[in-house]
Gaussian input, Z-matrix of N, CA and C with variables (Angstrom, degrees):
# hf/3-21g

backbone

0 1
 N
 C     1     B1
 C     2     B2     1     A1
 N     3     B3     2     A2     1     D1
 C     4     B4     3     A3     2     D2
 C     5     B5     4     A4     3     D3
 N     6     B6     5     A5     4     D4
 C     7     B7     6     A6     5     D5
 C     8     B8     7     A7     6     D6
 N     9     B9     8     A8     7     D7
 C    10    B10     9     A9     8     D8
 C    11    B11    10    A10     9     D9
 N    12    B12    11    A11    10    D10
 C    13    B13    12    A12    11    D11
 C    14    B14    13    A13    12    D12
 N    15    B15    14    A14    13    D13
 C    16    B16    15    A15    14    D14
 C    17    B17    16    A16    15    D15
 N    18    B18    17    A17    16    D16
 C    19    B19    18    A18    17    D17
 C    20    B20    19    A19    18    D18
 N    21    B21    20    A20    19    D19
 C    22    B22    21    A21    20    D20
 C    23    B23    22    A22    21    D21
 N    24    B24    23    A23    22    D22
 C    25    B25    24    A24    23    D23
 C    26    B26    25    A25    24    D24
 N    27    B27    26    A26    25    D25
 C    28    B28    27    A27    26    D26
 C    29    B29    28    A28    27    D27
 N    30    B30    29    A29    28    D28
 C    31    B31    30    A30    29    D29
 C    32    B32    31    A31    30    D30
 N    33    B33    32    A32    31    D31
 C    34    B34    33    A33    32    D32
 C    35    B35    34    A34    33    D33
 N    36    B36    35    A35    34    D34
 C    37    B37    36    A36    35    D35
 C    38    B38    37    A37    36    D36
 N    39    B39    38    A38    37    D37
 C    40    B40    39    A39    38    D38
 C    41    B41    40    A40    39    D39
 N    42    B42    41    A41    40    D40
 C    43    B43    42    A42    41    D41
 C    44    B44    43    A43    42    D42
 N    45    B45    44    A44    43    D43
 C    46    B46    45    A45    44    D44
 C    47    B47    46    A46    45    D45
 N    48    B48    47    A47    46    D46
 C    49    B49    48    A48    47    D47
 C    50    B50    49    A49    48    D48
 N    51    B51    50    A50    49    D49
 C    52    B52    51    A51    50    D50
 C    53    B53    52    A52    51    D51
 N    54    B54    53    A53    52    D52
 C    55    B55    54    A54    53    D53
 C    56    B56    55    A55    54    D54
 N    57    B57    56    A56    55    D55
 C    58    B58    57    A57    56    D56
 C    59    B59    58    A58    57    D57
 N    60    B60    59    A59    58    D58
 C    61    B61    60    A60    59    D59
 C    62    B62    61    A61    60    D60
 N    63    B63    62    A62    61    D61
 C    64    B64    63    A63    62    D62
 C    65    B65    64    A64    63    D63
 N    66    B66    65    A65    64    D64
 C    67    B67    66    A66    65    D65
 C    68    B68    67    A67    66    D66
 N    69    B69    68    A68    67    D67
 C    70    B70    69    A69    68    D68
 C    71    B71    70    A70    69    D69
 N    72    B72    71    A71    70    D70
 C    73    B73    72    A72    71    D71
 C    74    B74    73    A73    72    D72
 N    75    B75    74    A74    73    D73
 C    76    B76    75    A75    74    D74
 C    77    B77    76    A76    75    D75
 N    78    B78    77    A77    76    D76
 C    79    B79    78    A78    77    D77
 C    80    B80    79    A79    78    D78
 N    81    B81    80    A80    79    D79
 C    82    B82    81    A81    80    D80
 C    83    B83    82    A82    81    D81
 N    84    B84    83    A83    82    D82
 C    85    B85    84    A84    83    D83
 C    86    B86    85    A85    84    D84
 N    87    B87    86    A86    85    D85
 C    88    B88    87    A87    86    D86
 C    89    B89    88    A88    87    D87
 N    90    B90    89    A89    88    D88
 C    91    B91    90    A90    89    D89
 C    92    B92    91    A91    90    D90
 N    93    B93    92    A92    91    D91
 C    94    B94    93    A93    92    D92
 C    95    B95    94    A94    93    D93
 N    96    B96    95    A95    94    D94
 C    97    B97    96    A96    95    D95
 C    98    B98    97    A97    96    D96
 N    99    B99    98    A98    97    D97
 C   100   B100    99    A99    98    D98
 C   101   B101   100   A100    99    D99
 N   102   B102   101   A101   100   D100
 C   103   B103   102   A102   101   D101
 C   104   B104   103   A103   102   D102
 N   105   B105   104   A104   103   D103
 C   106   B106   105   A105   104   D104
 C   107   B107   106   A106   105   D105
 N   108   B108   107   A107   106   D106
 C   109   B109   108   A108   107   D107
 C   110   B110   109   A109   108   D108
 N   111   B111   110   A110   109   D109
 C   112   B112   111   A111   110   D110
 C   113   B113   112   A112   111   D111
 N   114   B114   113   A113   112   D112
 C   115   B115   114   A114   113   D113
 C   116   B116   115   A115   114   D114
 N   117   B117   116   A116   115   D115
 C   118   B118   117   A117   116   D116
 C   119   B119   118   A118   117   D117
 N   120   B120   119   A119   118   D118
 C   121   B121   120   A120   119   D119
 C   122   B122   121   A121   120   D120
 N   123   B123   122   A122   121   D121
 C   124   B124   123   A123   122   D122
 C   125   B125   124   A124   123   D123
 N   126   B126   125   A125   124   D124
 C   127   B127   126   A126   125   D125
 C   128   B128   127   A127   126   D126
 N   129   B129   128   A128   127   D127
 C   130   B130   129   A129   128   D128
 C   131   B131   130   A130   129   D129
 N   132   B132   131   A131   130   D130
 C   133   B133   132   A132   131   D131
 C   134   B134   133   A133   132   D132
 N   135   B135   134   A134   133   D133
 C   136   B136   135   A135   134   D134
 C   137   B137   136   A136   135   D135
 N   138   B138   137   A137   136   D136
 C   139   B139   138   A138   137   D137
 C   140   B140   139   A139   138   D138
 N   141   B141   140   A140   139   D139
 C   142   B142   141   A141   140   D140
 C   143   B143   142   A142   141   D141
 N   144   B144   143   A143   142   D142
 C   145   B145   144   A144   143   D143
 C   146   B146   145   A145   144   D144
 N   147   B147   146   A146   145   D145
 C   148   B148   147   A147   146   D146
 C   149   B149   148   A148   147   D147
 N   150   B150   149   A149   148   D148
 C   151   B151   150   A150   149   D149
 C   152   B152   151   A151   150   D150
 N   153   B153   152   A152   151   D151
 C   154   B154   153   A153   152   D152
 C   155   B155   154   A154   153   D153
 N   156   B156   155   A155   154   D154
 C   157   B157   156   A156   155   D155
 C   158   B158   157   A157   156   D156
 N   159   B159   158   A158   157   D157
 C   160   B160   159   A159   158   D158
 C   161   B161   160   A160   159   D159
 N   162   B162   161   A161   160   D160
 C   163   B163   162   A162   161   D161
 C   164   B164   163   A163   162   D162
 N   165   B165   164   A164   163   D163
 C   166   B166   165   A165   164   D164
 C   167   B167   166   A166   165   D165
 N   168   B168   167   A167   166   D166
 C   169   B169   168   A168   167   D167
 C   170   B170   169   A169   168   D168
 N   171   B171   170   A170   169   D169
 C   172   B172   171   A171   170   D170
 C   173   B173   172   A172   171   D171
 N   174   B174   173   A173   172   D172
 C   175   B175   174   A174   173   D173
 C   176   B176   175   A175   174   D174
 N   177   B177   176   A176   175   D175
 C   178   B178   177   A177   176   D176
 C   179   B179   178   A178   177   D177
 N   180   B180   179   A179   178   D178
 C   181   B181   180   A180   179   D179
 C   182   B182   181   A181   180   D180
 N   183   B183   182   A182   181   D181
 C   184   B184   183   A183   182   D182
 C   185   B185   184   A184   183   D183
 N   186   B186   185   A185   184   D184
 C   187   B187   186   A186   185   D185
 C   188   B188   187   A187   186   D186
 N   189   B189   188   A188   187   D187
 C   190   B190   189   A189   188   D188
 C   191   B191   190   A190   189   D189
 N   192   B192   191   A191   190   D190
 C   193   B193   192   A192   191   D191
 C   194   B194   193   A193   192   D192
 N   195   B195   194   A194   193   D193
 C   196   B196   195   A195   194   D194
 C   197   B197   196   A196   195   D195
 N   198   B198   197   A197   196   D196
 C   199   B199   198   A198   197   D197
 C   200   B200   199   A199   198   D198
 N   201   B201   200   A200   199   D199
 C   202   B202   201   A201   200   D200
 C   203   B203   202   A202   201   D201
 N   204   B204   203   A203   202   D202
 C   205   B205   204   A204   203   D203
 C   206   B206   205   A205   204   D204
 N   207   B207   206   A206   205   D205
 C   208   B208   207   A207   206   D206
 C   209   B209   208   A208   207   D207
 N   210   B210   209   A209   208   D208
 C   211   B211   210   A210   209   D209
 C   212   B212   211   A211   210   D210
 N   213   B213   212   A212   211   D211
 C   214   B214   213   A213   212   D212
 C   215   B215   214   A214   213   D213
 N   216   B216   215   A215   214   D214
 C   217   B217   216   A216   215   D215
 C   218   B218   217   A217   216   D216
 N   219   B219   218   A218   217   D217
 C   220   B220   219   A219   218   D218
 C   221   B221   220   A220   219   D219
 N   222   B222   221   A221   220   D220
 C   223   B223   222   A222   221   D221
 C   224   B224   223   A223   222   D222
 N   225   B225   224   A224   223   D223
 C   226   B226   225   A225   224   D224
 C   227   B227   226   A226   225   D225
 N   228   B228   227   A227   226   D226
 C   229   B229   228   A228   227   D227
 C   230   B230   229   A229   228   D228
 N   231   B231   230   A230   229   D229
 C   232   B232   231   A231   230   D230
 C   233   B233   232   A232   231   D231
 N   234   B234   233   A233   232   D232
 C   235   B235   234   A234   233   D233
 C   236   B236   235   A235   234   D234
 N   237   B237   236   A236   235   D235
 C   238   B238   237   A237   236   D236
 C   239   B239   238   A238   237   D237
 N   240   B240   239   A239   238   D238
 C   241   B241   240   A240   239   D239
 C   242   B242   241   A241   240   D240
 N   243   B243   242   A242   241   D241
 C   244   B244   243   A243   242   D242
 C   245   B245   244   A244   243   D243
 N   246   B246   245   A245   244   D244
 C   247   B247   246   A246   245   D245
 C   248   B248   247   A247   246   D246

   B1=1.4561
   B2=1.5239
   B3=1.3046
   B4=1.4509
   B5=1.5295
   B6=1.3280
   B7=1.4611
   B8=1.5207
   B9=1.3237
   B10=1.4578
   B11=1.5183
   B12=1.3413
   B13=1.4485
   B14=1.5210
   B15=1.3300
   B16=1.4621
   B17=1.5225
   B18=1.3271
   B19=1.4549
   B20=1.5202
   B21=1.3191
   B22=1.4663
   B23=1.5208
   B24=1.3265
   B25=1.4629
   B26=1.5256
   B27=1.3374
   B28=1.4579
   B29=1.5314
   B30=1.3109
   B31=1.4716
   B32=1.5243
   B33=1.3272
   B34=1.4707
   B35=1.5299
   B36=1.3305
   B37=1.4573
   B38=1.5200
   B39=1.3463
   B40=1.4590
   B41=1.5350
   B42=1.3257
   B43=1.4638
   B44=1.5271
   B45=1.3103
   B46=1.4615
   B47=1.5234
   B48=1.3182
   B49=1.4697
   B50=1.5296
   B51=1.3325
   B52=1.4617
   B53=1.5249
   B54=1.3361
   B55=1.4703
   B56=1.5231
   B57=1.3115
   B58=1.4621
   B59=1.5266
   B60=1.3354
   B61=1.4651
   B62=1.5236
   B63=1.3230
   B64=1.4632
   B65=1.5271
   B66=1.3172
   B67=1.4666
   B68=1.5214
   B69=1.3119
   B70=1.4578
   B71=1.5320
   B72=1.3271
   B73=1.4585
   B74=1.5350
   B75=1.3296
   B76=1.4624
   B77=1.5306
   B78=1.3351
   B79=1.4514
   B80=1.5168
   B81=1.3338
   B82=1.4668
   B83=1.5221
   B84=1.3389
   B85=1.4578
   B86=1.5284
   B87=1.3267
   B88=1.4599
   B89=1.5265
   B90=1.3321
   B91=1.4588
   B92=1.5189
   B93=1.3258
   B94=1.4666
   B95=1.5202
   B96=1.3414
   B97=1.4662
   B98=1.5240
   B99=1.3321
   B100=1.4592
   B101=1.5270
   B102=1.3248
   B103=1.4662
   B104=1.5366
   B105=1.3400
   B106=1.4699
   B107=1.5280
   B108=1.3269
   B109=1.4557
   B110=1.5144
   B111=1.3322
   B112=1.4661
   B113=1.5231
   B114=1.3104
   B115=1.4502
   B116=1.5211
   B117=1.3168
   B118=1.4528
   B119=1.5296
   B120=1.3306
   B121=1.4562
   B122=1.5283
   B123=1.3252
   B124=1.4627
   B125=1.5225
   B126=1.3212
   B127=1.4538
   B128=1.5226
   B129=1.3163
   B130=1.4586
   B131=1.5172
   B132=1.3203
   B133=1.4609
   B134=1.5248
   B135=1.3235
   B136=1.4618
   B137=1.5323
   B138=1.3404
   B139=1.4625
   B140=1.5241
   B141=1.3285
   B142=1.4637
   B143=1.5292
   B144=1.3210
   B145=1.4672
   B146=1.5275
   B147=1.3241
   B148=1.4574
   B149=1.5179
   B150=1.3351
   B151=1.4593
   B152=1.5209
   B153=1.3187
   B154=1.4660
   B155=1.5253
   B156=1.3171
   B157=1.4669
   B158=1.5281
   B159=1.3237
   B160=1.4640
   B161=1.5288
   B162=1.3412
   B163=1.4654
   B164=1.5270
   B165=1.3176
   B166=1.4593
   B167=1.5254
   B168=1.3121
   B169=1.4661
   B170=1.5244
   B171=1.3411
   B172=1.4699
   B173=1.5268
   B174=1.3261
   B175=1.4674
   B176=1.5290
   B177=1.3065
   B178=1.4707
   B179=1.5247
   B180=1.3186
   B181=1.4643
   B182=1.5257
   B183=1.3473
   B184=1.4715
   B185=1.5324
   B186=1.3246
   B187=1.4664
   B188=1.5323
   B189=1.3344
   B190=1.4618
   B191=1.5289
   B192=1.3332
   B193=1.4617
   B194=1.5297
   B195=1.3553
   B196=1.4540
   B197=1.5195
   B198=1.3325
   B199=1.4569
   B200=1.5287
   B201=1.3266
   B202=1.4626
   B203=1.5253
   B204=1.3261
   B205=1.4512
   B206=1.5271
   B207=1.3333
   B208=1.4526
   B209=1.5178
   B210=1.3234
   B211=1.4677
   B212=1.5153
   B213=1.3402
   B214=1.4575
   B215=1.5205
   B216=1.3206
   B217=1.4611
   B218=1.5139
   B219=1.3427
   B220=1.4590
   B221=1.5175
   B222=1.3249
   B223=1.4624
   B224=1.5090
   B225=1.3122
   B226=1.4488
   B227=1.5175
   B228=1.3118
   B229=1.4678
   B230=1.5207
   B231=1.3304
   B232=1.4627
   B233=1.5235
   B234=1.3405
   B235=1.4671
   B236=1.5356
   B237=1.2946
   B238=1.4517
   B239=1.5171
   B240=1.3030
   B241=1.4571
   B242=1.5185
   B243=1.3352
   B244=1.4589
   B245=1.5183
   B246=1.3391
   B247=1.4751
   B248=1.5042
   A1=108.00
   A2=116.19
   A3=123.76
   A4=107.33
   A5=117.31
   A6=122.63
   A7=107.65
   A8=115.88
   A9=121.42
   A10=110.41
   A11=116.12
   A12=122.66
   A13=108.70
   A14=115.83
   A15=120.81
   A16=109.60
   A17=116.14
   A18=122.45
   A19=106.46
   A20=116.08
   A21=122.26
   A22=108.52
   A23=116.60
   A24=122.06
   A25=107.88
   A26=115.73
   A27=121.05
   A28=109.99
   A29=115.28
   A30=120.45
   A31=108.76
   A32=117.88
   A33=120.31
   A34=111.42
   A35=115.03
   A36=121.22
   A37=114.79
   A38=118.23
   A39=120.49
   A40=113.09
   A41=117.08
   A42=120.35
   A43=112.02
   A44=118.28
   A45=120.17
   A46=111.21
   A47=117.56
   A48=120.77
   A49=109.84
   A50=117.30
   A51=120.88
   A52=109.82
   A53=116.59
   A54=120.78
   A55=110.40
   A56=116.92
   A57=121.04
   A58=111.44
   A59=117.02
   A60=121.07
   A61=111.62
   A62=116.74
   A63=120.79
   A64=111.58
   A65=116.76
   A66=120.74
   A67=112.52
   A68=118.29
   A69=121.86
   A70=112.07
   A71=116.62
   A72=121.21
   A73=110.36
   A74=117.74
   A75=120.03
   A76=112.01
   A77=115.06
   A78=121.00
   A79=114.80
   A80=117.86
   A81=121.91
   A82=109.49
   A83=115.50
   A84=121.08
   A85=108.81
   A86=116.59
   A87=122.13
   A88=106.91
   A89=116.41
   A90=121.72
   A91=112.96
   A92=116.83
   A93=119.83
   A94=109.66
   A95=113.90
   A96=121.72
   A97=106.77
   A98=117.06
   A99=120.43
   A100=110.08
   A101=117.24
   A102=120.27
   A103=112.84
   A104=117.03
   A105=121.25
   A106=112.54
   A107=117.48
   A108=120.33
   A109=115.40
   A110=117.04
   A111=120.26
   A112=109.08
   A113=115.74
   A114=121.64
   A115=109.33
   A116=116.41
   A117=122.35
   A118=106.15
   A119=116.08
   A120=121.64
   A121=110.31
   A122=116.47
   A123=120.43
   A124=108.23
   A125=113.97
   A126=121.74
   A127=107.83
   A128=117.01
   A129=122.36
   A130=107.87
   A131=115.32
   A132=121.45
   A133=108.24
   A134=117.74
   A135=119.89
   A136=114.96
   A137=117.58
   A138=119.04
   A139=110.56
   A140=115.63
   A141=121.29
   A142=112.28
   A143=116.68
   A144=119.87
   A145=110.94
   A146=116.50
   A147=120.49
   A148=111.96
   A149=116.14
   A150=119.88
   A151=110.15
   A152=117.47
   A153=121.00
   A154=110.62
   A155=117.30
   A156=120.95
   A157=111.03
   A158=116.40
   A159=119.65
   A160=110.66
   A161=117.05
   A162=120.52
   A163=111.12
   A164=116.55
   A165=120.16
   A166=110.51
   A167=116.78
   A168=120.41
   A169=111.45
   A170=116.62
   A171=119.91
   A172=109.69
   A173=115.99
   A174=120.15
   A175=112.44
   A176=117.16
   A177=121.45
   A178=113.30
   A179=117.67
   A180=121.52
   A181=107.49
   A182=117.42
   A183=119.85
   A184=114.59
   A185=118.03
   A186=120.80
   A187=112.66
   A188=117.37
   A189=121.26
   A190=110.29
   A191=115.04
   A192=122.08
   A193=110.46
   A194=116.28
   A195=119.45
   A196=110.53
   A197=115.01
   A198=121.83
   A199=108.19
   A200=115.06
   A201=120.81
   A202=107.81
   A203=116.30
   A204=121.31
   A205=108.09
   A206=116.39
   A207=121.33
   A208=111.26
   A209=116.57
   A210=120.69
   A211=109.06
   A212=116.59
   A213=120.50
   A214=109.77
   A215=115.42
   A216=121.82
   A217=107.55
   A218=115.88
   A219=120.42
   A220=109.66
   A221=115.70
   A222=121.99
   A223=107.04
   A224=115.15
   A225=119.85
   A226=111.10
   A227=116.35
   A228=119.93
   A229=113.42
   A230=118.02
   A231=121.06
   A232=113.10
   A233=117.02
   A234=118.73
   A235=110.14
   A236=115.64
   A237=121.57
   A238=109.13
   A239=118.06
   A240=121.29
   A241=113.11
   A242=118.20
   A243=120.96
   A244=113.36
   A245=116.88
   A246=118.37
   A247=111.48
   D1=137.63
   D2=179.48
   D3=-114.27
   D4=119.74
   D5=179.29
   D6=-119.63
   D7=126.75
   D8=-176.72
   D9=-130.36
   D10=135.11
   D11=173.18
   D12=-101.65
   D13=132.86
   D14=-173.94
   D15=-133.98
   D16=138.03
   D17=169.86
   D18=-99.25
   D19=120.26
   D20=-177.55
   D21=-108.76
   D22=134.22
   D23=176.02
   D24=-108.14
   D25=121.66
   D26=179.44
   D27=-99.26
   D28=160.04
   D29=174.94
   D30=-61.78
   D31=148.95
   D32=179.82
   D33=-52.63
   D34=128.42
   D35=177.52
   D36=79.40
   D37=3.40
   D38=-175.80
   D39=-119.71
   D40=17.41
   D41=-177.59
   D42=-64.78
   D43=-40.93
   D44=-179.54
   D45=-67.18
   D46=-37.50
   D47=176.07
   D48=-65.29
   D49=-39.02
   D50=176.88
   D51=-64.01
   D52=-42.05
   D53=177.81
   D54=-58.30
   D55=-46.82
   D56=-179.47
   D57=-58.38
   D58=-42.58
   D59=179.90
   D60=-68.78
   D61=-41.77
   D62=-179.07
   D63=-64.05
   D64=-41.07
   D65=-176.82
   D66=-68.25
   D67=-13.61
   D68=176.31
   D69=-79.67
   D70=-15.65
   D71=-176.37
   D72=-83.87
   D73=138.20
   D74=-179.79
   D75=-64.43
   D76=135.11
   D77=176.64
   D78=80.80
   D79=2.68
   D80=-177.41
   D81=-100.82
   D82=133.10
   D83=175.52
   D84=-130.96
   D85=128.17
   D86=176.62
   D87=-96.79
   D88=120.02
   D89=-175.16
   D90=-93.77
   D91=-30.31
   D92=-177.97
   D93=-159.95
   D94=152.93
   D95=174.38
   D96=-132.62
   D97=127.51
   D98=179.42
   D99=-93.43
   D100=159.41
   D101=176.88
   D102=-60.60
   D103=-24.16
   D104=179.98
   D105=-81.05
   D106=-5.05
   D107=177.61
   D108=95.78
   D109=21.16
   D110=175.18
   D111=-97.37
   D112=140.36
   D113=178.67
   D114=-122.16
   D115=134.17
   D116=175.67
   D117=-97.31
   D118=119.63
   D119=-170.27
   D120=-131.63
   D121=142.38
   D122=167.75
   D123=-119.86
   D124=149.48
   D125=177.29
   D126=-129.06
   D127=127.84
   D128=174.95
   D129=-116.44
   D130=120.84
   D131=178.73
   D132=-136.04
   D133=152.50
   D134=-175.61
   D135=-71.65
   D136=-20.35
   D137=-176.29
   D138=-154.32
   D139=175.69
   D140=-178.19
   D141=-65.17
   D142=-36.93
   D143=179.12
   D144=-62.14
   D145=-42.93
   D146=177.75
   D147=-62.27
   D148=-37.34
   D149=178.44
   D150=-68.04
   D151=-41.70
   D152=178.00
   D153=-60.91
   D154=-40.11
   D155=178.01
   D156=-65.03
   D157=-38.46
   D158=178.13
   D159=-62.71
   D160=-44.72
   D161=178.25
   D162=-62.77
   D163=-37.81
   D164=176.99
   D165=-61.61
   D166=-41.94
   D167=178.84
   D168=-65.97
   D169=-37.34
   D170=176.25
   D171=-56.81
   D172=-43.48
   D173=-176.04
   D174=-67.35
   D175=-16.84
   D176=-179.67
   D177=-92.52
   D178=-2.87
   D179=178.63
   D180=-86.38
   D181=114.03
   D182=-172.68
   D183=-63.81
   D184=-23.39
   D185=-179.12
   D186=-76.57
   D187=-12.74
   D188=-177.33
   D189=-93.13
   D190=127.71
   D191=178.53
   D192=-89.38
   D193=-46.21
   D194=-178.10
   D195=-156.60
   D196=163.18
   D197=175.10
   D198=-132.79
   D199=146.86
   D200=178.90
   D201=-130.03
   D202=123.07
   D203=176.07
   D204=-71.70
   D205=124.39
   D206=-178.30
   D207=-108.33
   D208=-34.20
   D209=-175.46
   D210=-152.25
   D211=143.93
   D212=173.87
   D213=-146.30
   D214=133.13
   D215=175.52
   D216=-133.19
   D217=131.21
   D218=-179.24
   D219=-130.44
   D220=122.91
   D221=171.20
   D222=-108.42
   D223=105.15
   D224=-179.37
   D225=-116.99
   D226=-174.88
   D227=-178.76
   D228=-63.45
   D229=-23.12
   D230=-179.42
   D231=-92.65
   D232=-7.19
   D233=-177.73
   D234=-78.23
   D235=152.59
   D236=-179.39
   D237=-95.16
   D238=96.69
   D239=-177.09
   D240=-89.63
   D241=2.13
   D242=-179.10
   D243=-92.49
   D244=-11.69
   D245=-177.50
   D246=-98.02

């Protein structure tokens, strides 16, 4: 499982529209929206390819100006989940 925390910057006055678009994407959860147009978002996807596709979709949302990766955790077949 790949879990990523992202800070999203929306165009002025378009944060709610960005939220609506983001929430339509699988595995995406919007936790907060600030008056300045910042959105706190997490994305859960089963693998790296799914995460890359999610980021690609973010870039296609016209209300979004930029995204910043804040946190990433990946549990894959090579990770040691017993420790």
